[in-house]
Structures are given as C-alpha cells and as structure tokens.
N, CA, C and O atoms as a GROMACS GRO file, in nm:
protein
  464
    1MET      N    1  18.559  19.631  13.773
    1MET     CA    2  18.467  19.679  13.872
    1MET      C    3  18.509  19.818  13.917
    1MET      O    4  18.627  19.842  13.941
    2ASN      N    5  18.417  19.908  13.928
    2ASN     CA    6  18.444  20.046  13.965
    2ASN      C    7  18.470  20.055  14.115
    2ASN      O    8  18.408  19.982  14.193
    3SER      N    9  18.561  20.144  14.156
    3SER     CA   10  18.593  20.160  14.298
    3SER      C   11  18.486  20.242  14.371
    3SER      O   12  18.487  20.250  14.494
    4LEU      N   13  18.394  20.302  14.296
    4LEU     CA   14  18.282  20.372  14.357
    4LEU      C   15  18.161  20.280  14.352
    4LEU      O   16  18.117  20.241  14.244
    5THR      N   17  18.107  20.247  14.467
    5THR     CA   18  17.992  20.159  14.471
    5THR      C   19  17.885  20.223  14.557
    5THR      O   20  17.916  20.290  14.656
    6PRO      N   21  17.757  20.202  14.522
    6PRO     CA   22  17.651  20.257  14.606
    6PRO      C   23  17.658  20.193  14.745
    6PRO      O   24  17.687  20.074  14.757
    7PHE      N   25  17.630  20.270  14.847
    7PHE     CA   26  17.632  20.218  14.982
    7PHE      C   27  17.513  20.125  15.000
    7PHE      O   28  17.400  20.166  14.972
    8PRO      N   29  17.534  20.000  15.044
    8PRO     CA   30  17.425  19.904  15.057
    8PRO      C   31  17.317  19.954  15.153
    8PRO      O   32  17.346  20.017  15.255
    9GLY      N   33  17.193  19.924  15.119
    9GLY     CA   34  17.082  19.958  15.207
    9GLY      C   35  17.032  20.100  15.193
    9GLY      O   36  16.943  20.141  15.268
   10ARG      N   37  17.084  20.174  15.100
   10ARG     CA   38  17.039  20.311  15.080
   10ARG      C   39  16.957  20.318  14.951
   10ARG      O   40  16.966  20.229  14.866
   11GLY      N   41  16.879  20.423  14.937
   11GLY     CA   42  16.798  20.440  14.818
   11GLY      C   43  16.882  20.473  14.696
   11GLY      O   44  17.001  20.501  14.708
   12PRO      N   45  16.820  20.471  14.578
   12PRO     CA   46  16.892  20.496  14.454
   12PRO      C   47  16.947  20.638  14.443
   12PRO      O   48  17.039  20.663  14.365
   13ALA      N   49  16.892  20.732  14.520
   13ALA     CA   50  16.938  20.871  14.513
   13ALA      C   51  17.055  20.898  14.608
   13ALA      O   52  17.104  21.010  14.615
   14SER      N   53  17.099  20.795  14.680
   14SER     CA   54  17.207  20.816  14.776
   14SER      C   55  17.340  20.840  14.704
   14SER      O   56  17.360  20.790  14.593
   15PRO      N   57  17.430  20.916  14.766
   15PRO     CA   58  17.559  20.941  14.704
   15PRO      C   59  17.644  20.815  14.702
   15PRO      O   60  17.632  20.729  14.790
   16GLU      N   61  17.731  20.804  14.602
   16GLU     CA   62  17.821  20.690  14.596
   16GLU      C   63  17.938  20.712  14.691
   16GLU      O   64  17.977  20.826  14.719
   17VAL      N   65  17.992  20.602  14.739
   17VAL     CA   66  18.106  20.609  14.830
   17VAL      C   67  18.216  20.518  14.778
   17VAL      O   68  18.191  20.428  14.698
   18VAL      N   69  18.337  20.543  14.823
   18VAL     CA   70  18.451  20.460  14.786
   18VAL      C   71  18.456  20.343  14.883
   18VAL      O   72  18.437  20.360  15.003
   19ALA      N   73  18.481  20.224  14.830
   19ALA     CA   74  18.489  20.104  14.913
   19ALA      C   75  18.603  20.017  14.864
   19ALA      O   76  18.643  20.023  14.748
   20PHE      N   77  18.655  19.935  14.955
   20PHE     CA   78  18.754  19.836  14.915
   20PHE      C   79  18.682  19.723  14.843
   20PHE      O   80  18.576  19.678  14.888
   21GLN      N   81  18.738  19.677  14.733
   21GLN     CA   82  18.683  19.563  14.660
   21GLN      C   83  18.735  19.434  14.724
   21GLN      O   84  18.833  19.438  14.799
   22ARG      N   85  18.672  19.322  14.695
   22ARG     CA   86  18.708  19.195  14.756
   22ARG      C   87  18.857  19.161  14.741
   22ARG      O   88  18.918  19.123  14.841
   23PRO      N   89  18.920  19.173  14.623
   23PRO     CA   90  19.063  19.141  14.613
   23PRO      C   91  19.150  19.230  14.704
   23PRO      O   92  19.249  19.184  14.760
   24GLU      N   93  19.113  19.356  14.716
   24GLU     CA   94  19.186  19.447  14.804
   24GLU      C   95  19.171  19.404  14.950
   24GLU      O   96  19.268  19.402  15.025
   25LEU      N   97  19.048  19.371  14.989
   25LEU     CA   98  19.025  19.326  15.126
   25LEU      C   99  19.097  19.195  15.156
   25LEU      O  100  19.147  19.176  15.267
   26ASN      N  101  19.104  19.106  15.058
   26ASN     CA  102  19.178  18.980  15.078
   26ASN      C  103  19.324  19.008  15.111
   26ASN      O  104  19.381  18.945  15.200
   27ILE      N  105  19.385  19.101  15.039
   27ILE     CA  106  19.525  19.137  15.063
   27ILE      C  107  19.542  19.198  15.203
   27ILE      O  108  19.632  19.161  15.277
   28ILE      N  109  19.454  19.292  15.237
   28ILE     CA  110  19.463  19.360  15.367
   28ILE      C  111  19.437  19.262  15.481
   28ILE      O  112  19.510  19.260  15.579
   29LEU      N  113  19.332  19.179  15.468
   29LEU     CA  114  19.298  19.086  15.576
   29LEU      C  115  19.401  18.975  15.592
   29LEU      O  116  19.415  18.920  15.701
   30SER      N  117  19.472  18.942  15.486
   30SER     CA  118  19.580  18.844  15.497
   30SER      C  119  19.691  18.901  15.588
   30SER      O  120  19.739  18.831  15.677
   31LEU      N  121  19.730  19.025  15.564
   31LEU     CA  122  19.829  19.090  15.649
   31LEU      C  123  19.775  19.104  15.791
   31LEU      O  124  19.848  19.079  15.887
   32TYR      N  125  19.649  19.144  15.804
   32TYR     CA  126  19.588  19.162  15.936
   32TYR      C  127  19.593  19.031  16.016
   32TYR      O  128  19.628  19.032  16.134
   33GLY      N  129  19.559  18.921  15.953
   33GLY     CA  130  19.561  18.791  16.020
   33GLY      C  131  19.700  18.755  16.070
   33GLY      O  132  19.715  18.703  16.181
   34ARG      N  133  19.801  18.782  15.989
   34ARG     CA  134  19.939  18.751  16.031
   34ARG      C  135  19.982  18.840  16.147
   34ARG      O  136  20.053  18.794  16.237
   35MET      N  137  19.940  18.966  16.146
   35MET     CA  138  19.976  19.057  16.255
   35MET      C  139  19.901  19.021  16.384
   35MET      O  140  19.956  19.037  16.493
   36VAL      N  141  19.778  18.975  16.373
   36VAL     CA  142  19.704  18.928  16.491
   36VAL      C  143  19.773  18.805  16.549
   36VAL      O  144  19.790  18.794  16.671
   37ALA      N  145  19.813  18.713  16.463
   37ALA     CA  146  19.882  18.592  16.508
   37ALA      C  147  20.014  18.626  16.577
   37ALA      O  148  20.056  18.554  16.668
   38ALA      N  149  20.079  18.733  16.534
   38ALA     CA  150  20.205  18.776  16.596
   38ALA      C  151  20.181  18.857  16.724
   38ALA      O  152  20.276  18.894  16.793
   39GLY      N  153  20.054  18.885  16.756
   39GLY     CA  154  20.021  18.959  16.877
   39GLY      C  155  20.036  19.109  16.865
   39GLY      O  156  20.034  19.180  16.966
   40GLU      N  157  20.050  19.160  16.743
   40GLU     CA  158  20.071  19.304  16.721
   40GLU      C  159  19.941  19.382  16.710
   40GLU      O  160  19.931  19.494  16.761
   41TRP      N  161  19.842  19.326  16.644
   41TRP     CA  162  19.716  19.396  16.619
   41TRP      C  163  19.603  19.318  16.686
   41TRP      O  164  19.612  19.196  16.701
   42ARG      N  165  19.497  19.389  16.727
   42ARG     CA  166  19.386  19.324  16.796
   42ARG      C  167  19.249  19.352  16.733
   42ARG      O  168  19.157  19.271  16.747
   43ASP      N  169  19.234  19.465  16.665
   43ASP     CA  170  19.102  19.503  16.616
   43ASP      C  171  19.117  19.588  16.490
   43ASP      O  172  19.225  19.641  16.463
   44TYR      N  173  19.009  19.601  16.415
   44TYR     CA  174  19.012  19.686  16.296
   44TYR      C  175  18.875  19.749  16.274
   44TYR      O  176  18.775  19.706  16.330
   45GLY      N  177  18.874  19.850  16.191
   45GLY     CA  178  18.751  19.916  16.151
   45GLY      C  179  18.761  19.955  16.005
   45GLY      O  180  18.869  19.990  15.957
   46ILE      N  181  18.649  19.951  15.934
   46ILE     CA  182  18.646  19.989  15.793
   46ILE      C  183  18.546  20.103  15.776
   46ILE      O  184  18.434  20.096  15.825
   47SER      N  185  18.590  20.207  15.707
   47SER     CA  186  18.503  20.320  15.677
   47SER      C  187  18.498  20.339  15.526
   47SER      O  188  18.601  20.337  15.458
   48SER      N  189  18.377  20.358  15.473
   48SER     CA  190  18.358  20.390  15.332
   48SER      C  191  18.302  20.531  15.325
   48SER      O  192  18.187  20.556  15.361
   49LEU      N  193  18.385  20.622  15.278
   49LEU     CA  194  18.348  20.762  15.273
   49LEU      C  195  18.326  20.806  15.128
   49LEU      O  196  18.345  20.727  15.035
   50LYS      N  197  18.287  20.931  15.110
   50LYS     CA  198  18.259  20.982  14.976
   50LYS      C  199  18.384  20.983  14.889
   50LYS      O  200  18.376  20.954  14.769
   51ASP      N  201  18.499  21.017  14.947
   51ASP     CA  202  18.620  21.032  14.866
   51ASP      C  203  18.728  20.927  14.893
   51ASP      O  204  18.828  20.923  14.822
   52ARG      N  205  18.708  20.843  14.995
   52ARG     CA  206  18.811  20.742  15.028
   52ARG      C  207  18.752  20.629  15.110
   52ARG      O  208  18.647  20.643  15.174
   53ALA      N  209  18.823  20.516  15.108
   53ALA     CA  210  18.792  20.403  15.195
   53ALA      C  211  18.909  20.389  15.292
   53ALA      O  212  19.025  20.406  15.253
   54VAL      N  213  18.878  20.359  15.418
   54VAL     CA  214  18.981  20.353  15.522
   54VAL      C  215  18.969  20.222  15.598
   54VAL      O  216  18.861  20.184  15.644
   55PHE      N  217  19.082  20.152  15.613
   55PHE     CA  218  19.093  20.033  15.697
   55PHE      C  219  19.184  20.074  15.813
   55PHE      O  220  19.303  20.095  15.793
   56SER      N  221  19.127  20.086  15.933
   56SER     CA  222  19.203  20.129  16.050
   56SER      C  223  19.239  20.008  16.135
   56SER      O  224  19.157  19.918  16.154
   57VAL      N  225  19.362  20.006  16.185
   57VAL     CA  226  19.412  19.895  16.265
   57VAL      C  227  19.437  19.945  16.407
   57VAL      O  228  19.494  20.052  16.427
   58PHE      N  229  19.394  19.866  16.506
   58PHE     CA  230  19.407  19.904  16.646
   58PHE      C  231  19.482  19.798  16.725
   58PHE      O  232  19.470  19.678  16.698
   59ARG      N  233  19.558  19.843  16.823
   59ARG     CA  234  19.619  19.748  16.918
   59ARG      C  235  19.514  19.709  17.020
   59ARG      O  236  19.504  19.592  17.059
   60ARG      N  237  19.435  19.807  17.065
   60ARG     CA  238  19.321  19.783  17.154
   60ARG      C  239  19.203  19.862  17.098
   60ARG      O  240  19.220  19.964  17.033
   61THR      N  241  19.084  19.814  17.125
   61THR     CA  242  18.964  19.873  17.066
   61THR      C  243  18.947  20.020  17.102
   61THR      O  244  18.907  20.098  17.016
   62ALA      N  245  18.976  20.059  17.225
   62ALA     CA  246  18.949  20.195  17.271
   62ALA      C  247  19.055  20.296  17.229
   62ALA      O  248  19.041  20.414  17.260
   63GLU      N  249  19.159  20.254  17.163
   63GLU     CA  250  19.268  20.345  17.126
   63GLU      C  251  19.244  20.411  16.990
   63GLU      O  252  19.152  20.376  16.916
   64ASN      N  253  19.331  20.508  16.962
   64ASN     CA  254  19.336  20.564  16.826
   64ASN      C  255  19.400  20.460  16.736
   64ASN      O  256  19.471  20.372  16.784
   65PRO      N  257  19.375  20.468  16.606
   65PRO     CA  258  19.434  20.368  16.516
   65PRO      C  259  19.586  20.367  16.520
   65PRO      O  260  19.652  20.471  16.527
   66LEU      N  261  19.640  20.246  16.516
   66LEU     CA  262  19.785  20.228  16.507
   66LEU      C  263  19.831  20.264  16.365
   66LEU      O  264  19.931  20.333  16.346
   67TYR      N  265  19.754  20.216  16.266
   67TYR     CA  266  19.780  20.244  16.125
   67TYR      C  267  19.647  20.262  16.054
   67TYR      O  268  19.544  20.208  16.096
   68ARG      N  269  19.651  20.338  15.944
   68ARG     CA  270  19.536  20.353  15.855
   68ARG      C  271  19.581  20.320  15.714
   68ARG      O  272  19.680  20.374  15.665
   69ILE      N  273  19.508  20.232  15.650
   69ILE     CA  274  19.532  20.199  15.510
   69ILE      C  275  19.419  20.267  15.433
   69ILE      O  276  19.301  20.237  15.455
   70GLU      N  277  19.454  20.359  15.345
   70GLU     CA  278  19.352  20.437  15.274
   70GLU      C  279  19.359  20.415  15.123
   70GLU      O  280  19.466  20.399  15.064
   71LYS      N  281  19.241  20.414  15.065
   71LYS     CA  282  19.226  20.407  14.919
   71LYS      C  283  19.156  20.536  14.877
   71LYS      O  284  19.041  20.561  14.915
   72THR      N  285  19.226  20.618  14.798
   72THR     CA  286  19.170  20.745  14.751
   72THR      C  287  19.182  20.747  14.599
   72THR      O  288  19.285  20.789  14.546
   73PRO      N  289  19.077  20.703  14.526
   73PRO     CA  290  19.085  20.694  14.380
   73PRO      C  291  19.121  20.826  14.311
   73PRO      O  292  19.179  20.824  14.203
   74LYS      N  293  19.087  20.938  14.372
   74LYS     CA  294  19.118  21.068  14.313
   74LYS      C  295  19.269  21.087  14.294
   74LYS      O  296  19.312  21.163  14.207
   75LEU      N  297  19.351  21.019  14.376
   75LEU     CA  298  19.497  21.032  14.368
   75LEU      C  299  19.560  20.927  14.276
   75LEU      O  300  19.683  20.916  14.271
   76ARG      N  301  19.480  20.851  14.205
   76ARG     CA  302  19.530  20.743  14.119
   76ARG      C  303  19.636  20.792  14.021
   76ARG      O  304  19.737  20.724  14.001
   77GLY      N  305  19.616  20.906  13.961
   77GLY     CA  306  19.709  20.957  13.861
   77GLY      C  307  19.825  21.037  13.918
   77GLY      O  308  19.916  21.076  13.845
   78ARG      N  309  19.823  21.062  14.046
   78ARG     CA  310  19.929  21.142  14.108
   78ARG      C  311  20.020  21.053  14.192
   78ARG      O  312  20.100  20.978  14.137
   79GLN      N  313  20.008  21.061  14.326
   79GLN     CA  314  20.097  20.985  14.414
   79GLN      C  315  20.061  20.838  14.424
   79GLN      O  316  20.141  20.757  14.471
   80GLY      N  317  19.944  20.803  14.381
   80GLY     CA  318  19.895  20.666  14.395
   80GLY      C  319  19.774  20.665  14.487
   80GLY      O  320  19.766  20.744  14.580
   81MET      N  321  19.681  20.575  14.459
   81MET     CA  322  19.557  20.579  14.536
   81MET      C  323  19.564  20.507  14.669
   81MET      O  324  19.471  20.518  14.749
   82TYR      N  325  19.671  20.432  14.696
   82TYR     CA  326  19.683  20.362  14.824
   82TYR      C  327  19.787  20.432  14.911
   82TYR      O  328  19.889  20.479  14.862
   83ALA      N  329  19.760  20.438  15.041
   83ALA     CA  330  19.854  20.499  15.135
   83ALA      C  331  19.842  20.431  15.271
   83ALA      O  332  19.734  20.387  15.310
   84VAL      N  333  19.954  20.425  15.342
   84VAL     CA  334  19.956  20.378  15.480
   84VAL      C  335  19.999  20.495  15.567
   84VAL      O  336  20.101  20.558  15.541
   85PHE      N  337  19.919  20.523  15.670
   85PHE     CA  338  19.947  20.632  15.762
   85PHE      C  339  19.982  20.575  15.898
   85PHE      O  340  19.925  20.475  15.941
   86GLY      N  341  20.077  20.638  15.967
   86GLY     CA  342  20.119  20.597  16.100
   86GLY      C  343  20.028  20.653  16.208
   86GLY      O  344  19.929  20.720  16.177
   87PRO      N  345  20.061  20.626  16.334
   87PRO     CA  346  19.975  20.669  16.445
   87PRO      C  347  19.964  20.820  16.460
   87PRO      O  348  19.864  20.869  16.514
   88GLU      N  349  20.062  20.894  16.414
   88GLU     CA  350  20.057  21.040  16.424
   88GLU      C  351  20.006  21.104  16.295
   88GLU      O  352  20.010  21.226  16.281
   89GLY      N  353  19.958  21.022  16.200
   89GLY     CA  354  19.907  21.074  16.075
   89GLY      C  355  20.010  21.090  15.966
   89GLY      O  356  19.979  21.138  15.857
   90GLN      N  357  20.135  21.051  15.994
   90GLN     CA  358  20.240  21.063  15.893
   90GLN      C  359  20.224  20.956  15.785
   90GLN      O  360  20.184  20.843  15.814
   91VAL      N  361  20.254  20.994  15.661
   91VAL     CA  362  20.247  20.900  15.550
   91VAL      C  363  20.369  20.809  15.556
   91VAL      O  364  20.483  20.856  15.547
   92LEU      N  365  20.346  20.678  15.572
   92LEU     CA  366  20.456  20.582  15.576
   92LEU      C  367  20.491  20.532  15.436
   92LEU      O  368  20.608  20.506  15.407
   93LYS      N  369  20.390  20.520  15.350
   93LYS     CA  370  20.412  20.472  15.213
   93LYS      C  371  20.290  20.507  15.131
   93LYS      O  372  20.177  20.504  15.180
   94ARG      N  373  20.315  20.541  15.004
   94ARG     CA  374  20.206  20.575  14.912
   94ARG      C  375  20.240  20.515  14.776
   94ARG      O  376  20.357  20.510  14.739
   95GLY      N  377  20.140  20.469  14.703
   95GLY     CA  378  20.168  20.414  14.571
   95GLY      C  379  20.046  20.361  14.500
   95GLY      O  380  19.933  20.371  14.549
   96GLN      N  381  20.071  20.305  14.381
   96GLN     CA  382  19.963  20.254  14.295
   96GLN      C  383  19.926  20.108  14.325
   96GLN      O  384  19.814  20.066  14.297
   97ASP      N  385  20.021  20.032  14.381
   97ASP     CA  386  20.000  19.889  14.404
   97ASP      C  387  19.983  19.862  14.554
   97ASP      O  388  20.072  19.895  14.633
   98LEU      N  389  19.870  19.804  14.592
   98LEU     CA  390  19.840  19.782  14.733
   98LEU      C  391  19.942  19.692  14.801
   98LEU      O  392  19.986  19.722  14.912
   99LYS      N  393  19.981  19.583  14.737
   99LYS     CA  394  20.078  19.492  14.798
   99LYS      C  395  20.211  19.562  14.825
   99LYS      O  396  20.272  19.542  14.930
  100THR      N  397  20.255  19.643  14.731
  100THR     CA  398  20.380  19.718  14.748
  100THR      C  399  20.370  19.816  14.864
  100THR      O  400  20.463  19.829  14.943
  101VAL      N  401  20.258  19.885  14.874
  101VAL     CA  402  20.238  19.984  14.981
  101VAL      C  403  20.236  19.915  15.117
  101VAL      O  404  20.288  19.970  15.215
  102LEU      N  405  20.176  19.797  15.125
  102LEU     CA  406  20.164  19.727  15.254
  102LEU      C  407  20.295  19.667  15.302
  102LEU      O  408  20.306  19.626  15.417
  103ARG      N  409  20.395  19.660  15.215
  103ARG     CA  410  20.525  19.606  15.257
  103ARG      C  411  20.584  19.684  15.374
  103ARG      O  412  20.660  19.627  15.453
  104VAL      N  413  20.553  19.811  15.386
  104VAL     CA  414  20.603  19.891  15.497
  104VAL      C  415  20.554  19.833  15.630
  104VAL      O  416  20.623  19.844  15.731
  105LEU      N  417  20.437  19.773  15.631
  105LEU     CA  418  20.384  19.710  15.753
  105LEU      C  419  20.437  19.568  15.769
  105LEU      O  420  20.452  19.521  15.882
  106GLU      N  421  20.464  19.499  15.660
  106GLU     CA  422  20.517  19.363  15.668
  106GLU      C  423  20.656  19.362  15.730
  106GLU      O  424  20.693  19.265  15.796
  107ARG      N  425  20.732  19.468  15.710
  107ARG     CA  426  20.864  19.477  15.774
  107ARG      C  427  20.850  19.477  15.924
  107ARG      O  428  20.935  19.423  15.995
  108LYS      N  429  20.742  19.536  15.975
  108LYS     CA  430  20.717  19.536  16.119
  108LYS      C  431  20.682  19.396  16.166
  108LYS      O  432  20.711  19.360  16.280
  109LEU      N  433  20.619  19.316  16.080
  109LEU     CA  434  20.587  19.177  16.114
  109LEU      C  435  20.715  19.095  16.129
  109LEU      O  436  20.726  19.013  16.219
  110ILE      N  437  20.809  19.118  16.041
  110ILE     CA  438  20.937  19.046  16.048
  110ILE      C  439  21.007  19.078  16.179
  110ILE      O  440  21.063  18.989  16.243
  111ARG      N  441  21.005  19.205  16.221
  111ARG     CA  442  21.067  19.243  16.348
  111ARG      C  443  20.993  19.182  16.465
  111ARG      O  444  21.056  19.145  16.564
  112ALA      N  445  20.859  19.172  16.457
  112ALA     CA  446  20.778  19.120  16.567
  112ALA      C  447  20.806  18.970  16.588
  112ALA      O  448  20.797  18.922  16.700
  113VAL      N  449  20.838  18.898  16.482
  113VAL     CA  450  20.860  18.756  16.491
  113VAL      C  451  21.006  18.724  16.521
  113VAL      O  452  21.036  18.617  16.573
  114ASP      N  453  21.096  18.815  16.489
  114ASP     CA  454  21.240  18.794  16.510
  114ASP      C  455  21.269  18.766  16.656
  114ASP      O  456  21.220  18.837  16.744
  115THR      N  457  21.350  18.661  16.685
  115THR     CA  458  21.376  18.619  16.822
  115THR      C  459  21.514  18.663  16.871
  115THR      O  460  21.555  18.624  16.980
  116ASP      N  461  21.585  18.743  16.795
  116ASP     CA  462  21.720  18.787  16.838
  116ASP      C  463  21.715  18.889  16.948
  116ASP      O  464  21.819  18.935  16.994
   0.00000   0.00000   0.00000
C-alpha cells in the first residue's frame, strides 16, 4: 500500500497527502493507550499534510503538543521516514522502523510506572 493516499471526501483532482496506514496507527495507538493508562497523555491529534503525516500528543487539549510523531516518506532513503519530536521541536529519535523510533517514548513509560 502506498503511503500517499487521496484525502477522503475530496474530488479526483485533489492533491494527494501523506497518511498513516492502519498498521502504523495500531503501533502508535497501542503506545498512546499505555501512556493514557499511566496518566501521562490525555489527548491526540492527527494531521495529514502534503509532505508528511503527524500524530501529536497532548497532556491537555489546550496545550502545545508534548510530542510529535511524524512520517515523512521523502526522507525514507536518508535519515528515515519516522521521527519523534520533543516539546521544543528537538528531534528525539529518527529512523526507518516505527517501533524502534517509538522506543524513545516507551522509556518514558517505564519511568512513569516505576514506583522507586
């Protein structure tokens, strides 16, 4: 399946946008669910843009994103098409494999659950 899909509800002449595919969303939402259960995350937003797809995570709805998970297919052959950005826009992890890139956030889950 191609990572560029027509935006639903638009005419055939509409530009294509990048979107997360179902397997990618399953991986992201699995992590999201665990972080919500740990009380770390409260809300999310998904954006499908011309050159990238963005999954933004919020502690509260009215805040700036805590983290952004981005898929940029144009970077597939370079640094990797997946990246996690921190609250200040810094790149926390970049790579070709989504599960590997998301491990940077799973480490925060381990700290959130740790009772020491």
